[in-house]
Structure formats: C-alpha cells, structure tokens
LOMARNU-900341 format. One record per residue: z, y, x of N, C-alpha, C, CB in turn. Coordinates in steps of 0.1 Angstrom, whole numbers, plus 5000, padded with zeros to 4 digits. Atoms other than C-alpha are relative to their C-alpha. Glycine has a CB too. Example, Ala and Ser with C-alpha at 12.3 -4.5 7.8 and 13.67 -1.06 7.14 Angstrom:
2
500049885009507849555123500050125009501250004990;500049894991507149895137500850114992498650055004;
This chain:
235
500449954987513050774918499949895010501150105005;500150104991511850554946501249975009498950045008;498850044993514450374966500350075012500049865003;499849924988513750544999500450144998498750005008;499649865003513950884983501350014995499150064991;498750005006517150784964500949995013500249874989;499150004989518650694997500150135008499649905010;499949864994517651035012500850094991498550065002;499249925009519051194981501549985002499649984985;498550024999522451024986500550065013500349844999;499649944987522451125022500250155000499049965010;500049875001521651475014501250054991498750044996;498949985008524251484986501349985006500049914989;498750024993526951355009500250125009500049865009;499949894992526151645032500450134993498750025006;499949885007526051915005501250014991498950014992;498950015009528951784984499750064986501250065006;500349955013527151874952499449904991499150115001;500650095009525651714922498650034996500849984989;501349955003522251854925499049894997499550095012;501150125001520451514928500549904990499849935014;499450105009522451334902498949954990501350064991;501050045010519451344878498949915005499350114994;501150094993517151144902500549864998499850045016;499750145001517150774894498749925004500449974985;501150104996515150474907499549954987500549895009;500750055011512650384881499049895002499450104993;500950114999510950044880500049934986500449905012;499950025014509849974845498649914996500050144992;501350075005507249764824498950105000500249944986;501349914999503749894828499550044987498949945008;500849965010501650084805498949894997499450135002;501050095003498849894787498750025006499949984987;501349974994496050074806499849905012500050145006;500250104989494349814829499450075012499149884995;500649934990492550064850501050065010499150114995;498949964992494850114880499850155005500049905012;500349864996493150444890500450094990498650025004;499649915012493750594856501550005000499349944985;498550005000497450484858500550095011500649855002;499549924989497750664892499650144996499449945015;500449865003495850964879501150074991498750004993;498949955008498751004854501350025007500249924989;498750004993501550924878500050105012500349865004;499949934987500551104910500350154998498749995008;499749855001500551474897501450014998499250084988;498649995002504051414885500849985013500549914989;499250024987505251274918499750115010499649885006;500349904991503451544937500950134997498450055000;499049885004505551814917501449965004499950034984;498650044997508751614921500250015015500349864995;499850004985508351584959499950155004498949925008;500049864995507351954962501350084995498650074994;498849935004510352064943501249955009500349974986;499050054992512651834963500050065014499949855000;500249944986511251964996500450155000498549995004;499849865001511552324984501650024999499350074988;498649995001515152274975500849965013500549924988;499250054989516252085006499349995013500549874997;500950004988513752165033500850025012498950104999;499249974989516452295056501249925002500350145000;498950085000518952035050500149895011500249944986;499950114990519951815080500449874995500850045010;499750145006520051445073500649905011498649934994;499450094991521451315105500150065014499349885001;499849954986522351345142499149905009501550015004;500650084990520151215171500650005013498650035001;499450004987521751095203499049955010501249925000;500950054989520251015237499949854999500550045014;500050145001521150655232499049944989501549954998;501050035010519250635200498650005003500250104990;501349984994516150765217499649905009499950145006;500250104991516350525245500049864994501050015011;500050145007516950235220498949994991501349984993;501150015009513650285204500050054987499849884999;499849935012514550535179500849934990498750054994;499250095010516950285163501050104993500849885008;499049935009518850425133499650144997501449995004;500449865003516950755133499250014987499250055012;500749985013515850865098499050105002501050034989;501149914998512551015102498749984991499649995014;501250035009510250895074500549974986499249895006;499850045014510350875036499049894997499850124991;500950115003508850535026500349944987500049905011;499750045014508750474989499849864996499350074991;500450145005507150134986501049895002498749965004;499150104997509749925003501150055009499449895006;498849974991513149935021500549865006501150084992;499650124993514249685047501650025005499049965011;498649994997518049645048500449885009500950004987;499550114991519649455077500849894994500850075011;499250105006522049275055499449934987501450064997;500550055012520349255021498649945000500050114990;501450045000516749205032499150114994499949864992;501049905005513649375018500150014985498649965004;500249975014513149534985498650074998501050084994;501349945002509749624971500250094987498749884998;499749905011510149934948501349974993498850004990;498750025005513749854944500249864996500250094989;499950135005513149484936500149905011498949964991;500050114990514249184957499049904999501349935000;501150105000511948904966500249914988499949925013;499750085012513748694939499550064988501449975000;500349925012513248954913498550014999500750145001;501650005000509448984922499549874995499450035015;500550135003509148614920500149974984500949905008;499750035013510648614886499350094989501550024998;500649895009509048924870498450015001500650145004;501349984999505548934884499149904995499750035014;500950105006502548764868499649895011498850074994;500450114991501448424884498749944995501149895000;501250075004498248224884500349894991499349955011;499850115008497947964858500349875008498849974991;499550124993499947664869500750045013499049915002;499449964987501247864899501550044998499250135007;498549975001504947934908500250135008500849885006;499749894993504548234930499150134995499949985015;500849885005503348604921498850005006500750125003;501449974995499748694925500150135009499050024988;499949884992499148944953499650134992499149995011;500449885008497349174928501150064993499049964990;498849955008500649204908500950075010500849884992;499049934989502649294940499350145003500249915014;500749874996499949554949500250114989498349965001;499849915011500249704914501350075000499849934986;498749964999503949724918500250105011500949875002;499949914989503749884952499450144996499349955013;500749885002501250144940500650084989498749974997;499649925012502850244906501549994998499349944988;498650035004506450114906500249954986500950135002;500050065014505549944874499849855002498850054991;500450155001505649564866498849984992501149924994;501350015008502049484856500049884991498849995010;500350125010500849274827499049915006499550064986;501050094994498748974832498650074999499949854992;501349945001495749174819499850115011499850074985;500149914988496349444846499749935012501350075002;500450094988496449174872498749965001500949895002;501550055001493249034860499050105003499749944986;500949894998491649374861499950025015500550144992;500049974986492649414898499249895007501550015006;500750114995491249064905498550044999500349874993;501549965002487849164890499550125008499750024986;500449884991487849504908499849955014501250125000;500150034985488449354942498849905001501449935006;501250084998485749084935498750085000500049904989;501149915000483249354926499850095013500150094988;500149924988483949544958500049915013501350095001;499850084989483949244981498849985010500449874995;501250014992480449264995500150075013498750054992;499949934987480149335032498650065004500549905010;501249944996477549585044499349915011500350155006;500850094991474749405063500250035015498650014997;499849974985475349595096501349955005500050165003;498850074995478849465096499949855002501250024991;500250154999477749105090499149985012499249944988;500950014988475049155118500950005012498850115001;499149984988477749275142500949885001500850144999;499250124998480148985134499249885005500749974988;500850114996477348735138499650005014498949994992;500449984987476548875172501050015011499250125001;499049994991479848885187500149875009501350024992;499950124992480348635216501249924995500150035016;498950085005482548335207501350015007499549865000;498749994992485048415234500850134995499650015016;499349885005485948745217501149964990499050094993;498950045008489348715201499950034985501250075004;500249975015489348685163500650134995500649884993;499549895005491648975158499350125006501450015003;500849894995489449195180498750014992499749985016;501250005009486449095158500450064987499549874997;499549965013488549165127500250165000501349934997;499949874998489549505140498850085000500850025012;501249924998486149605150499250024987499149925009;500649995014484749515115500650114991500249874992;499449895008487349735098499650145004501649995001;500449874995486550025121498650044996500150015015;501449965003482850005115499850024985499149895005;500149965015483450015077500250144998501049924992;499749865001484350365083498650084995500550065014;501349945003480550445079499950024984498849905005;500149995014481050385041501350064994499749864995;498749945005484450565038499750114990501050055012;500049895010484650775007500950125004500449954986;499049894996487650965021499450085011501449935006;500649934989485851045054499050114995499349905010;501049925005483051205034500750114992499049934991;499349905008485451395010500750105009500949934991;499349914990487451525040499050105007500749915012;500949904994484351665057499350104989498949925007;500449905010483351825024501250094995499449934987;498849915003486852005023500549994986499650145003;499350035013488151834992501550055001500049854996;498649965001491551984982500949895003500350064987;499050104995494551794996500549934987501350075008;499550065011495751734961499149884994500250124989;501050105004492651524955499849895010498650064997;500250104989492951314987500349864994501050025012;499650145005494651024968498949934993501250014989;501250085007491450944948499149945009499250104991;500850054992489450894978500649895010499450115008;499250104992492250714997500049874991501650065003;500050115009492550484966498649935001500350054986;501250065001488750414966499949915014498850114999;500150074986488850325005501049885001500350105011;499050114999491950115001499649874992501450054995;500550105009490549914971498849935008499650054986;501250064993487249864991500449915012499150105005;499650084988489049755023500749874996500950085008;499350125004491349515006499149894995501150044990;501050095006488449354987499249935011499250084991;500950064990486449305019500749925010499250105006;499350074990489149165042499949854999501450045000;500150165000489048805030498649965005500349944985;501350044997485248785034499850035015499050084992;500049974985485548945069500649895007500750135005;499450114993488048695080499349874998501449984995;500750135003486048405064498849995009499550004986;501150004992482948505084500449975014499350135000;499550024986484848525116500449865003501250095003;499650145000486548195110498849905002500749964988;501250105001483248015101499250015013499150034986;500849994987481448165132500749935012499950155003;499350064990484148045155500249844999501350065002;499550145002485147715140499149924991501450004994;500850095009482447595115498550045002500450034985;501450004997479147665133499350114992499449874998;500749885007478447985114499549974986498950055008;500450035013478147825081500250114990500649874996;499949895009477848055051501350014993498949994990;498849995008480748195032499649994986500750135004;500350025014481048104996500150134993501049914993;500149885009480548344968501450044995499049974988;498749965005483448554957500049994984500350155004;500050025015484448454921501450044995499749854996;
C-alpha cells in the first residue's frame, strides 16, 4: 500500500480501534520484466482503482482529524486533506519516494554507465509504478522520451518570436500551455471517454510533455543567451 494511504489507514485505525486495515501493506518491489511502462500500468491501475474504491466505500464517513481556526490562518498547516501516494515529506525524516529514502533510491535505482546518481527515468518509473525498474526498463523510458521530444512547429515559431525581455519562465509556461493543442486527454475528455480510462490519456500527455520540456528549455536558453543558435538533436 502506498505510504500516504498507509498513513491514512493508521490514522483511521486509531480512530476506529479495529484491525480492519491490518492487511494493507506498503509494497515497493523489484519490477516485472516488461519494458513498456504503459503495459505495466495497464496491469496495475485496475487493481489500484478497485482497492481505492473499496477503501472509500468502507471508510467514506470516517473523520480523520480536527480543523481549528489557528490551522486555517496558518496556511492550512497540519490539515490532512489529500492522499498523495508518490511521496511523503516528513519534517524530521525528510522525503520518501514510494516509501524509499533518497539514500535508498541512490543505492537501488539504475545509473548511467560510469555515473554515481540514479537516472531520472528510473525515478519516474518508481513514482509511477512503486516498482524498482531494471536497466532495460530505464533504457525503454529513455528511448520513449527521445521519440516524443519533437516540438510542434507552431510552438517553435512562438518561442522564436517572443521579445528578449520576456522572462524565461513566462516563455516556458506559455509553451507548455500552447502544447494543449496536441493534448490526447483534452480530445478524449471532449469525446466523453469513461473516467476509468482517463489514465491512458493522462499517461500519453505526461510522457509527451516530459519528453518535450528539455528541448523547450534549450530553445529559450539559446534564444536569450546564444543568439538563437540551433538546438542539438535528441539522442
């Protein structure tokens, strides 16, 4: 069970004084051998949807805390209002990704040849699946992002025509917004795709966006600081 959900389960269990949730456990395990991330998620997500639905049905009316006026004026500090499975930030322990500390991620996730730190593709796989990926799975994500990295020409034209005085982050945000034209989720939503299938289109948009961000940032940087010289090929 994801760490955030486990924390919620402990909280509810302390309220109910029952053993209802004893069977839920945090699971972070070695990955399957399938290299296609979408196919791995296709197997995992229906199970997670059923688990969450059952959990909500059983505990939907269970209170999990008390909100005071001071907490509201303090910026909603200490108010439990969201289940966030991918990571947990503890004031004393620090951050955990799918239950793993930074040190554990550094030790267990695949690294580039000759490198000492985990590849971002491996951390992405861990966050998406709660599984430690193999080197082959990390390589698959790298190839997939490379294949999706091309920027639509209308976005390139827009970036090349921004005034040099426009802040880089404003340019970056504008480019991301304009990519909505090619959003697979936006089209699926307008076509009334069932909510149970949303994840497939969110996955596609997420992979497309992550793949394009480095090139967008590179174009902005070169326009502002390198006289608009061309961005190198994605390899």
